N, C-alpha and C positions, 0 to 999 in steps of 0.2 A: 671835626668830621673825620670819619674813618679814612685811613690811607687806602687808596684804590677806589674810593667812592665814586659813583658814576657822574656826579653833577659838577658843574662849574661853580665858581664863587659868585655870590651876590655882592656887589660893591657897596661901599659905605654911602649912606644917603645923608646929605647935609641938611636938606630942607625939612623942617618939622611938619608933621601932619597937622592940618587945621584942627582935627578932632580925632581922638583915638576911637577905633571901632571895636566893640567886644568881639573876642575870638569865638567862633563856632563853626560848625559845618556850613551853615547858611552863609557866613560872611567870607568864606575862603576866597571867593572870586574877587572881593574887594581887596583882600590882603595880598593877593597874587600880584598886584601892581607894585608893591613895595618890598616884598620879601618872598622867598621860596616857600611854596606850599605843596602838600601832597597832590600828585597828579593821578594816583591810582584810585580805584574804587574801594574805599574803606569798608563798605558793606560786604564786599566779596572776600575780606580777610577771614581765614579760618582761625578761630581762637584755639591755638595749639599750645600756647605758653601761659602758665600761671606764674606770676612773679610776686613774691612776698616782700613787702616793705619798699614801696615806691618813693624813693627820695630823689634829691638832686642828681646824685651820681648815676643812678639807674637811668634817669631821663636824659642825662647828657651822654651816656655811653651805650648800654645795650639797646635801648629803644631807638637810638640813632642808627645803629647798624641794621636793625630790623626794618627801619623805615627805608634805608638805602636798598635793602633787599626787595621790599615791596615795590619800590620804584623800578626795579628791574623786571617786574612782572611776576615775582614769586609771592603768591597770595596765601601760602599754606601756614604762615607763622605769625598770626596776630597774637597780641598779648592782652591778658586780663590781669590787672593789678589787684593786689589784696593788701589791706592795711590791718594791723593787729592792735595798735595802741592808740591811734589818734584818728579822728574823722576829718582832719584838716585837709588832707589831699583830696578826699572825696568831695568835700564842699567846694574846693577850688576848681576841680576839673569837671565835675558833672555838668555845670551850666555851660561848659565849653565843649561838650561832646567829647571830652577826654583828649582834646587837642591842647598843645602848649607850644611855646616858643623857646628855641635854643639860640642863644647869641654867643658866637665864637669871637673871642677878643684876642688880639695880638698887637704888637707894636706897629704892624702894617695897617691896622684898622679893625673893623668889626663887620661881621656878616650875620644875618639872622635867617632862620628857617622855622617853619611850623612842622612838628612831628605828629604823624597820624597812626603810628603802629600800635598804640594802645587803644583797644576798641571798647573796653569797659573797665570799671573799677568797683570793688566792694570793700566796705569796712566790715571785717569779719564779725565783730560783736553784734552788728545789726542783724545778721542772718547766717549763723554758722552752717546751717543746712545748705545754703546756697554755695558756700565755699566748698563744702564736701561734694556737692553735685558737680561743681566745676572740676574738681580733682579726680572724680571718677568718670567724667565724660571721656569716651574713647578718643575724642579729638584731642584731648590734652596729652601731649607726648613729652613735654618738658616742663619741669618745675624749677624755677630759678629763685635766687634770694640775694639780698644785700641787707643783712641784719646786724652787722658788726661782729667782731670776734667773740665778745662775751656771750652772745646768744647761743653759741654752740655748747656751752657748759662742759668743755673739755678740761679736765684737771691738768694743770701745767706740768706737774711732776710725774704723774702716772700715765697721762695720755688717755685716760678712760673717761667715759661720759659720767658727769656728776649731776644728778637730778636736783633741780631746785623746787621751790614750792609749787610753781605753775606746772611743772612736769608731774610732781606727785599728785596734784589735783587731777590731771588728765589720766593718770594711771588708775585713779580711783573711779573715774567715769570716762572710759576711753571712747565711748560712742558720741560724746559731746565735747570735743576738744576745744581748747582755748589757746594753747601754745603752738608755736610753729611746728615743732616736731610731732606734737600730738595730732595736728591736722594731717601731716604727711604720712605718719604711720597708720592712722585710721583709714586714710584713703587707699593706701597700698594694701591694707588688709581687705578692704571692700573689693578692690580690683582682683586680688588673689582669689577670693571666694567666688567671684563672678566669672572666673576664667579669663579675665582681661590681661593684656600685656601691661607691665608696669610702666610708669613714666621715668625718664632720666631725672636725677636730682643734680642740679648744677649750681654750685656756690659761686657767686661773683663777688664775694667779700675779699677785702684787701688784707689777706693773711696768707702766710706760708702753708702749703699743703691744705688748701681749703677743701679740695675734694676728699681728702682723707678725713678732715675734720667733719665734713657733712656725713660721710659714711659712719664714722665713729658715733656721731650723735643719733642718726636714724637707727642704726643697728643696735646701739646701746639702749635707746629708748625701747625698741621692740623686744630686746632680751628681757627687760624688766616686766614686760607685758605677756609675751608668749614666745617661747624658744623656737617653736615651729615657724612662726611668722618671721622671727629674726633670721632664721636660716634661709627662708624663701627670699627675703630681701637681700641677704648677703650673696645669694647665688644668682639672682635675677636682675637686680637694680644696678644701674651704672651711676657712678659718682665721679665724673671727670673733673680734674683739677683745671683751674684757669688763672691766668694773670691778667689783671685789668689795670689800666692806667689812663687817667685823664684828670687833671687838676680842675676841681669844680667848687669854687667858693660858694658860700651861702648867699642866697639872693636877698638883697635888702629892699626896703620900700623905695629907696632912691633908684636902685636898678630898675625896678618895675616902672617907676615914673619916667625914667630916661628912655626905656624901650617904647613906652606909649608915645612919647614925644618924637622919638627918632624914627620909629617904624610904623606909627599909627595903629598899633595893635594894643588893645586893652586886655591884658592877660593877667589873671589873678595870681599866677605863680610861674613866671618864666624861669629859665635856667641860664646862668652865665657859666661859660667854660672857656678853656683854651683851644687853640687849633689842633694841638697834638692829641692823638688818641691811639691806644694800642690795646689789643686783645689777643692773647695767646691761650690756646685751649687744647687739652688732650682730646684726641679723636677716639672717644670711648663712650658710646651711647647705646642704650638698649631698646630704643623705640624711635628710630629715624632721627635725623637732625637737620636743622636749617643749613643750607649751603652758604654759610657765612664767608667761606674763602673767596666768594665772588666780590665781597665788599671789604676785603683787607684783613680778615681774621686769619691768624696763623694756627693751623691744626698741627699738633706735634704728638709724639708718642709719650713723652714725659715733660711736664711743664716745670719741673722742680728747679732747674737752674735759672729759668726766667723769673720765677717767683722770688728766689733767693736774691738775685741781682736787684730786683725792683724794691722789695721790702727792706733790704739792708742798706740800700743807697738812698732811694727817694724817701721812703717812710722814716727810716732812722734819721736821715738828714733833716726832714721836717720836724721830728721830735726834738732834735738837738737845737735847731735854730729857733723853734717855737718858744721853748722855755727860756733859753738864754736871751733871746730877743726881747721877750716881755719883761724879763728882769732888768734889761737895759732901758726900758721905757719906750721901745718901738712897738708898732702896731701891725705892720704889714711885712710880708715875706720879701718884697722887692727892696724895702728899707734896710732889712738885714743884709741883703746881698750888696747893696750900695755902700754899706759901712765898710771901710777898708779892713778893720780888724775882724769883725764878725764874718764878712764875706770870705776873708782868707782862712779863718778857722774852719768854716764849712767845707771849703775846697780841700784843705789839708786833711780834715777828718775823713772825707771820702777816699782821697787818693792814697793816704799813708796808713790808715788804720782799718778801713773797711774793705776796700777793693782788693788788697793783696790776699785776703782770706776767702775770696769768692772764686768758685769755678765758673769761668765765663761761658755762657751758652754758646754752642757751636755757631760760628759765623757772626758773632757779635763782638765789636770792638769795645772793650770795657772802658777804655779811656775816652773814646768818643761818646759812649753812653753818659759818662759823668759830665762831659762838656755840655751835652744836650740838657741834662738836668739843671746845671747851673744857669744856663741861658733861660730855661723855663722859669726857674725861681726868680730870676732877676727881671722878668718882664713886668713893668709897672701897670700894663693895661689890665692884667688879671685882678690886681688888688686883693690877693688872697690874704686873709687876716690871720695873725698869729694865734688869736684866741680859738679859731676853728681847729688849728693844728694841735692845740693843747687839750682838746676835749678827750675824755676817756684815756688819760695817761696811764692809768693802772692796767689797761689792756694793751696800749700801744708800746709802752716802754719794754715790758717783758717780751713782746712779740718781735719788735724791730731792733732795739738797741742791745739788750742784754745777751742775746745769742752770740753776737760778734765779740762782745766784751769777754764772755766766758772762754771762747776759743782763744782770744788774745792772751788772756791770763794763763790758760793751760799750756800754751805753746811758747810763752816768753816773748810774745810780740808786743809792739808798742800799744799802749792803752791809755795814755795820759789824756788825749782829747776825748775818747769815749768816756773816761771817768768824769771829765768835766761836764759832759752831757747829762750823766746821772746826777751829779751834784746840782746841776741847774734845775732838774726836775724836783729834787729834794727841797731846794730853796724856794722854788715856785709854789710848792704845796703849802708853804707858810701863809700864802694868800696876799702877799704884797710884793711890789717890785723893790729894787734896792734903794729907791728914793722914798719908800713908804706908801706909795700909791696902791690902792686896793686892786687885787686881781681876782676875778671870778673863776674859781676852780670848778669846772663842769665835769664831774666824774661820779659814777655811782658809788664809789668808795670814798668820796671826798671827806665826809665827816670823820671817818676812822683815820685816814692817812694824814689829814691836816692836823688833827690832834697830836699825832706822833711827831710830825715835822716840827710843830711849834714847841712841843715839849723838849725835843732834842736840840733845837737851835743849830749850832754848828757841830753837834754830835749826831752823826747819822745812824747810830746803832739802833735806836727805837724803830726807825723805818726799815733798816736793812734786816731786821729780825722778822719782818712780815714775809714768811717763806712762800706764801701763795703768789707773791709778786717777785721777790728776789731769789727764791730758791735758797741755795746754800752759800750765796755770795757773802752773806753776813758772817759766815764762819771763817772767812779769809782775813786775818788781821792786817795784812799789807794793803788789801783793797779798802778795808774800812778806814785805815789811816789815810789813804790817798783821797777818799771822798771827804773825810773830815778836813784835811788840809785844803782841798779845793773850796769847801764851804767857808773856811776862815778867810781865805784870800778873796773870795767874792765879796764878803762883808767888808773886809778891810780896804781892798783896792778897787772894787767895782768890776763889772763884767769885762770891759775892754782891756784893762790892764792885766787882768787875770788870764784872759785868752791870749793876749799878745805874748805874755811871758811863756805860756804853755806851748804856743806855736813856735816861738824862737828856740825853746829848749828842744822840742821835737825835731826841729830842723838840724840841730847839732848832733843828734844821736844817729849813728849808723847801725843798720841791721842787715843781716843776711837776707838775700832775696828769697821771696816765697815762691815755690813752684806750685802754681795753681792746681787744684784737684782737677782731674779730667772731667769734661762735661758729663753731667748725669751722675756725678759721684760726690755731691756736696756733703760736707761734714755737718751733720745735723742730728744731735742726740735726741731731740724731741721727736723727730720723725721715726727714729729707731724705736723709741719707747712706744709710740702709737702703734707701730707695726707689730710689736710684740704683744701689746694688749689686744690686738685684733688678729692674732695669728690664724684664726679660723676663717678670716674674711679675705677673699681674693684681693690682691693689690696689683696695680698696674705695673707692668714690667718696666724697669729702668733702662733707658737706652739713650745713646748720644744721637742727637738729631741735628742735621745741618740746616738751621733756620737763620734768617737774618732779622735784624731789628727793623720794624716798620718805620718809614720816615714820617715826619710830622705832616 
């Protein structure tokens, strides 16, 4: 639940319900006896937000904040969800009047609540014209998205928008869009021609500079279609950056059955999450905004340092422990943290090789932030699976791990533990753990990368030559040799012995202290490249902001 949310906790309920009752508007009174339900009039919510790609994270995070806001009597920010690729969410939520259950788990127990801030949902291929009508409705003031980093089609080297087949199809027939940015650009053009104010485009994706990525994608798409339209969008549409954080494992059938038994609610697709929740957002909107500061959201001038801290510690830590943990035969994050060797490796990776290169956001204790992450990782009540963390590695590793590694190599800083994380991913891509058990590699580039990983074995050069993933790292002989050595040691000695030796070696090497860059002055060559590519597009002013980390 959001820090600062207005409601008290619902305690753990031990007695199972005699029979689970299907969730719907009609049955809320029944469910109110066992868990928290909306007390506001959902019919009075103004549908002002359209959200693309309603998954578990959106339902555990943004919709919870907006539900908290509605409970405070703010009825101006109801949400309509839109799916682009699968009707599964439509089929699950429609019979439930778009209500669903969020269960927050921690070592102290669990609490459940029903979320009512989503008032409708549409699967775009069913009726594209309906989605366009929603986007051009004057009540729609905010369009949000959680579509993963790959969907933005931003070239990692140039920072420019790189159209794929779906985009090219939309450019050939722009009035009948099928892609995310096709819908957004067509709707903005219709609003422009009608003399309407544009909506704000807010990325809630877990990536650094997500606001700039959204700007680059929307403006880049528009430039391929109409330069005048692109200029209007660049001049009039706001693309605030945001940092979002809440660990949200995938919901299993067992979870669904446990919720039905424990809370008496038959929910086709409930959400499991942790107690902690954080949302930091740039206060840059072009058509009003929800007063989310009332429910714990931090509004700042520039979110860059918050993004950098979160993606390079939490997300990079997840990538490292995910791949190495699976190679060691483990299945859950808390199992990794309970392992003396792997837990120590993750702790030292953060403290010694990542954190010293970060500019701490003003008012945030970076050491305290790391401690909170390690505690969250270690909580067995969440049961977060390593295979979830390993999905889309070809997107996550370049976004979360490699930027710190590049900086470390360029400045002569320690990188042995970061290099092991890269080697762990390379070995993971072979599709088996170190005992020979099969691993399912869930990645849109799996076929290509697995073939290269298997062909190379303990020679990483075939993989490191994939410049769209590794950039020019494969041109550094010392780095290539270091990855090769790590791969050989993993095969020969196993995960634990290899990590133990690396951590012990790192502990014996002294380095000069790093003077952190000032807040708001993060070293990020990718950001600089994107800014250069979009030199004609207004960019938010970088400033140091005195904000604090929200408590769990």
